[in-house]
N, C-alpha and C positions, 0 to 999 in steps of 0.2 A: 599821624598824632590826632587824638580824638579832641574834641572841644575842651575837656576838662584837663588835659595834660599829655604828656609823651608816654606813649605805649611801649613798654619793654618787658616781655615775658622773662622772668628770671627767678633763681633759686639760690639760696645760701646753703652750701653743704657743710654741715655741722656735725659735732659729737659730744657725748658726755665728757670726754677727757681726751688727751692727746694720746696718740698711738692706737685709735680705734681703726684707722684706715682712710682717713679723710682724704689725704693727698692721692692715694692709690685710686680711690673711687671717683673723687673729682675730676682727675686728669683722665681716668677712663671714660666717664661721661662726656667730657668734652670732646675727646677724640672719637667716640662712638656717634654722637650727634653730628659731629663734622663729616664722618664717613657717610651718613645718611643724607648729606647735602645741606645741612644747616650751617649758617655763618654764626659761630659762637664767640661771645666775647667772655675772656677770662679775667677773673680778678681774685685777689687775695686779702683776706682781712688781715691787718696788721704790717709790720715793716719788713716781713720776710721777703728775701730776694730769692731764694733757692727755688721754691715751688712755683713762682711765676715763670721760670725758665722751663719747667716741664709743661706748665699751661701753654706757654707759647709753642712748644713742640706739638701739642695736642691740637691746637686750633690754628695755627699759621698766622696769628696775629700777637702783638705785644701782650705779655702777662702784665697786669697792673695791680695797684695796691690801692686798698681803701682803709685809711687809718685816721680816725678823728684826732688822735693825739699829734700826728705830725702835720695834718693839713687843716685841722679845724672842722668842727662838726658841719659848718655851712657849706664846705666844699666837697663833702663825701658824695652827695648825690649828683652835683654837676661833673664830677670826675668820674663817677659811674656812666654818666650819659655820654661823656667824652670818650671814654674807652670803648663803648657799645655802639658808637656811630656805624652804621651799616650792618649791624648784627641783628639777627632775628631772635636770639635768645641769649641771656647772660648767666653765668654761673659764677658764684663767689665761694671759694674755699674758705672756710673759717680758720680760727687760731686757737690752739689748745681747747679746752672745753668750751661749751656754749656760753657760759655765763663768766669765763675767766678774762679779766681785763687787767688794767694796770694795777699794780699791787698799791692798795690804800685808795683807790679810786671808785670803789662800789660798783665795779663794773664797767668803768670808762674804757672805751676802745675795745671792748669785747666783741665777739662774733654777735652776741645778742644785741649789743648797743648798734652796731652797724646795720644789722638786720632790721631794727627799729626805725632807724634814722632813713633808711632806704625801702622801708615798707615792703620787705622782701620776705617771702615764704620761705620756711626752713625745712630742708630735707635732712633728717637725722640719721647719721651712720652709727650702727652699734655693733661693737665686737661681741659675738655670742659664744666665743670659744670656751668660756668658763661659766656659762649660765644658760638657763633655759627660760622658765616662767618669770624669773626675776627681772628679765629684760623689760617685761611689760611695765614693771612698777618704775623701773628707771626712766622709759619713755614718758610715762604718764606724769612723773615728777617734771621732767624737762619741759613738757608741753603746758603744764599749768602754773609753772613757777612764775612767770611774768606775762601778764595779759598782753603786754605790747609786743610780745614775740609770738609768731604764729608757726608753729610746727605742724606741717601738713602732710608729712609722709615719712616713711622709714625705709631704710636699707640695711638689711640683717647681714653682717660681714662675718666671715670665719665660721659658717655653719658646718657641722659635722657629717649631717646626713639629711635626707629629705625628712625622716622622721624628727630630727632635731629641730629643723626649719619650722615644720608644722607645729611642734609644741611652742616653740617661741612665738610664732606669728598668732597662736590662738590667745595669747596673753596681751597682744598689742591692740589697743583700741583706735589706731589710725591706719590708713592704707599702707600696706607693705608693697613697695615696688621693686624690691630687689633682695636676692637671697644668694649671697656669694659664697662658694665653698672655700675651704682652705687650700690656697693655691701658692706654693713657695716660689714658683718660676717667675711671678710678676713682683716679686720683692725688690726694692731699690736700696743699693749699698748706702752706708752711712759711714761717717768717721766723727772727729771731734766737735764739729758744729752743726751736726745733722746730716741731711742727705748730701751725697755727692752731686754737685750741679750737673744738668745735662750736658752743658757744654764742655766740661771737663771730660765726661764720658765719651764725648764724640758722638752722642747719639743723634739718629735722623728720626723723622716722624716714624719710619718703618718700624723702629724698634719698640713702638708702643702696640704694634699689632697683636702680640699675645695677650695683652691687658684689654685691648679693644674687643678681640674675640670673647673673652671671658665675660666683660660687661654684656654684651650683645646676647650672649647665652643666658645669662642669669638676672638681668634687669630688664624691666618692662619700660622701654624708652618712651613709648607713646603715652604711658601714665606719668613719667617724669615730665614731659612737655605739657601735659594737661595740668599738672599742679604748677608749673612755671606761668601758665597762661592765667592762673588766679590772681597773680600780682597786680595790685592797682596801678593805674596810671600816675606818673610822677610829675608834679607841677614845679618844674625847675628848666633852667636852660644849661645846656651842656657847658663845661668849663672851656675856655680858650686862653691859650697863653696870651699875655699882653704883647701887643705889637709896638716895638719902639726902635726901630733900626734908625741909625743916623741918616741924614738927608743926602749924603755924598754917594749913596748906593754901593759903597764897598762892603764886601762880605768876607771879612778876616776868618781864618782857618783855625778851629779848635780841635786838637788832637784828643780823642776820648780813649782811655785804656780799654781794652777788650781782651779776647783770647782766652785761653784756660786758666791764667792767673788772675784775671780781673772780669770776673763774670757779674758784678753786681752794680747795677745803676737803675734808676727809675726812668721810665720811658719819657717821663715829662721833662726831664733834664734837657735832653737834646731838642725837645719840641720848643722849651723857653729859649733856648740859644738860637734856635733858628728863628724865632719870632723877633728875637733882638738882633737880627741882622748878621748872625755868625753862620758859617758852614761848619759841619762836623764831619770828621773822618776817624775810623776806628784805627788805634795803633795797638798792636800785639807786643808787648815787651819781651815776650818770648821768641818771637820770629823776625820782628822788624829790626834792621840794623841801624835805622836812623829815623830821626823824627820826620813826618811828611814835610815835604818842601812847602815853604810859607807858613809853617806853623805859628800862629800869634798867640796861642793859649794852650794849656794843659790841663785836662781834667783827668784824674787818677782815682777811680772810684774803689769799690769794695770788691773782695774775692779772697783768694787763698795763696798769697805769695809764699807763705810759710811752707807749703807743699812744693813749691817750684822754685825755692830761694837759689839753689845751685844754678839751675839753667837760667835765671834771671841775671845772676852775677857774671856769668860766661858770656852774655851778650854784652861785651865790654864796650864796643862801640857806641851802643845807645846809652849805657850807662854813664859814659863820658859825656856824651852830648847833653843828655838831660841835666846832669850835674853843671855843666857850663851854661846852659840855657836858664836854669833857675837862677843861678849866681848872677846872670847878666840881667834879670828882672823880667823873664818871661812869665806872665801871670799864670799861676798854677794853683789848682785846688786839688788837695788830696784827702780822701776820706778813709779811714781805717787801713785797708791794704795799701792805699796810695801813701799813707803816712810811713808804713813799714817799708816801702820800696824806696822812699826818699831818705831813710835812715842811713847812718854810716855802715851798720850791719845788722843782719838778722839771723839770730842763731849762730853767731860769729862768722857767718858768710857775708863778704862785702857786698854793700848795696850802694845806692847812688852817692850817698854822703851830703846831700843838700841840706839836710836837717841834722843839727848836732846833738844826736842821740844814738842809742843803740837798742834794738829790739830782741826779745827773746821769748820762746814759748814757755808758758807757765801751767801749772796743774789747775790754777783757778779760773773758772770762767767768770768773765764780767759781762753782765746783762743788765743794762740800765735803760731807762725810758724817761730820761730827765728833761726839765726845761733848763736850758743853759743861757747864760749871761755873758754877752760879748766882753772880752777883757779890755778892749781898746778899739780904737779906729784901725781898720785893716782892709786888705782887699775885699773881703767879703761883708765886714761888719761895721757898726759904729758902737763906740763905748756905751754900755748899759743895754744894749738891744737884747730882747729876750727871744730866744729861738728853741722851739721843740725838737727833739731828736731821739735817736737811740744808738745804743753801743751793744755789741755783741762779737766778744774776742776772747781768745784764750792766749794773749800775748802781752808783754808789757814793755813800755819804753823808758829809758833810763838817760836822762832826766824825763819827768813826766811832762814838763812844759819849758817853754822858753822864759827866760828871766829879763830880757832886755839888756844884759850886762855886755852884749857884744856888739857895739855900735855899728860894725861893719856888716854884721849879719842882720841887724835890725829886727831880731825876732823876739817877741814877747809872748805871753800866753795867748792862746785862741779863745779860750773860754773859761769861765768859772762854773764848775758843776758842783752843787751843794757847797758852794764857797771856796772850793779848791781850784787851783789853776790847772789847767791841762791843754795839751796842744801847742802849736807854734805858729805864730801869725806876724805878717809884716805887710808892708805896702804892696808887695806883689806876690806873696805866698801866704796860704791858708793850708795847714795840715793838721789833722786831729783825729781821734778815733770817732768823733761824733758823725752819724750818718744824718743828713737831713733832706727833708723832701722839698725841693724847691718850688713846687706847685703852692705849697703852704706858706712859703716865704719868698715869694716872687722877687723880692729886693735883693736878694743874694744873687740870683741869675743876672739880674739887671746891673749890679755892680761888677760882676766878673765879665759880663759882655762889654760894658764900657771901658774896662781896663784893656780888654783884648782889642778894641776899635782904637784906643789911644796908641796902641803898639808900645 
C-alpha cells in the first residue's frame, strides 16, 4: 500500500450495449491472466448472479458483485477491496451498456457509475460484425460522454478479417489491445433468464481452455495489464462483516441451498453468517435426502427450480423434512427460487408446501430494482424498514402475498413494493421474490443469525 491509499491495478470491462461480448471477453481475460500466474479478483457490476459463476470458474476465487443500489454507494469501494484481498489485479465486468443504469435514475448503478465510484479505467468491448469506421465514432462518444469515466482502451470483437480489423482500428483514437475474430465455438448457451449457469452445465475450469486460447492469440495481455496499472490508489478500508457471535461459543449450523437448482447467492451472505457465529454447509435439494444433522437454520437462495421441478419433487424425503421443519419453526429465508421451492406446487408439480401459494411459469418477465418497505415485524425485518433489492423471474405465485388471515400459519406479506404487498413472512419464515444483498443491509443477516442461535 502506498502512503496515499491502497494500490490495486484494475479495469472495468464495458460495452456500448448488451450483447457485445462483455461476458465472453471478461471471463477470457480473467482466465488468461490466471494462466499466466496472476491472482485475479473478479467482480460484476449489478445484481447478476450468473456471470460471477463464470468468473469464479476463470479465477478460482468467488465472483463478487458491485451494485450501488443494493449496497449503497459508500460500500462499493470497500467491497471491491474486500473481494480483491490477495489479488494482484481486479477485473469488473459491466452490465448492459456503459451508461445504462436503474430506469429513471439518471445512470445510477450503471457501469459508468461504478467505474466513477471506484476510479477504475474502462476497457471497452465493441462488436464490429456490422460496422467498420463507424466503430470509431461510437468509441469516441463513449469516451467523451462523461468526464468522470475514463475509457482507456478498446477490444474489437467479432472482426471478420485482418483487413476489417485494420479498417476499424484506423478509426479508433484509443489503444486497441484486442482483435477477436468471429468464433462460434466459445459461445455460451442461454435460456429464459439469460446464460445457463456454469454450475448447471457441470463446467470445470478446463472447459474455458478454448476461450483462453482465443484470448491469448488475439489480445495483448501485457497491454491490458499496463492499462490496469494506470488505476489510481483507493483511499478506503476493505469491507469486513460485522463480528457479533454470542458469548457461549456455540456455532449453530445453517444449511445453504446449492447444487444445480440453487446456484445464486452472494459470497458475502455466508461471510456475514460466519462472522455472526454460524457455520454453513451446502445443501443440494436435488441430491441430499435429508437436512444436514444439527441444522438450525435454512437459507434458500436463487436459481432455476422451474428447470428441475420434477427432480426436486421426487426427492420426497427431503421435501417432507423441510415441510415439517419450517412448520416447526426452523428459521428459514427463501429468495425467489427458494420461494418457489417452498410453494405447494410449481407448474403443477408438488413442492414443499410450507408457503400457502402455487407457482407457475409465465410469458411475462418481471425485472424490478425497487426499494421495498417491510410490511411487518418478521424473522428478518421490522415494520416500515426500507431495503433495496432486485427481482428477476418469469414465474408468478398465487396468491402473491400472505394476508395474515391464517393464525396458525402466521404469514403476512413480506414487503410492500410500490405500495403492493408481496411475499410471505412471519416470526420464523421470510419468503419472497426479492433478492437482497446482506452486505448492504447487515441487520438482516444479524436477525437471521440471532434466530438461528436462539434455536
